[in-house]
N, C-alpha and C positions, 0 to 999 in steps of 0.2 A: 560574514557572507558578502561576496562581491556584488556590486551593483548589477552586473550583467546576469549573475545567477538569480538575483531577486527578480529581475525583469522576466527571465524565462519562467520562473516559478509562478509569478503573478499571471503570466499569459496562460499557463496550464490551469491555474485556479479559475480564471475567467472561462476557459473552455469547459471545464468540468461543471461549473455552476451556472452556465447560461440558462436562462428561463426557470431557475429555481426560485421558489417562493418562500421556503423555510429551510431550517437546518436539516431536517430529515431528507428533503429533496436534494440538498447539497451532498450529503453523505452518499445517497444513492448515485449521484452523478460521479463522485470519486470512485465508488465501487465499480461502476461501469467502465470507467477509464482504466482502472487497475486491471480488471478482468480482461479488457481488450488489449492492453499494452505491455503488461509485465510478462517477461519470457519465463515460463515454467516448463518443466521442473528445473529447480536449481538447488544446489547444496548450500547449507549454512550450518552454524553451530549455535545451539540453544542450550544454555546452562552446561556447557562443556560436552554436549552430546551432538554428534553429527546427525542432521536431519535433512530430508528432502522436502522442499516446499513444492507442493503439487498444484496449488491454486489459491484463490481468494474466495471468501464467503462473506455474506452479510447476515448477521444474526438478527433474530426477531426484535431485539432491543436496539437495533441500528448501529451495531459496531462492525467495522470491517476487520476481518481476521485473515491470517495466513493459515492455510491448511498444511500442517507439517506431518510427515510420516517418518517412521523408522521401523523397518520390518512390517509387522502387521499392526503396529500401534499408530494411532492417529490423534493429533492434538491440534486444536485451533488456538492461535496466539494472536492477540491484537496486533494488527499490521504496524502500528506505531511503536510497538515494543520489540519488533523482529530485528535481530542483529543481521545486517546484510554482509555478504561475503565481499572480499576484495579480489577482483573488481566486482561491482554490483551487477545484477542481471540487467539485461536490456529492459527499459521501461521503469527502472527504479526511481527516475526523476518524478514519477507520479506519486510515489510514497513521500518524497521530499515536499511536493506541492501540497499533499494532504496534511502533512505535519504543519507546514506554514499556515494553512487555512485553519487547522484545529487550534493552533496557538493564538489565533486571532490577532 
């Protein structure tokens, strides 16, 4: 990863986690940024199946998930496991920042 990309991601991490006191608050900060900034809906492929990502959700156990639909079926996938399309949707840099933060 280039130095400039690390700098951008570190700035996003700082923005998402400002005033956070613990890990749970940090996750909530990233969830808020993802909800506000990722352009949905967008199409991607999960396990060889075309799906539409319609939003993000925060589970009771503190996991950020992508809400994926196909027809009437709906599945939540951890946002860090979501394969992104090329080009990625607007706001996908927030997923990259969350991944960098989560990897510590």
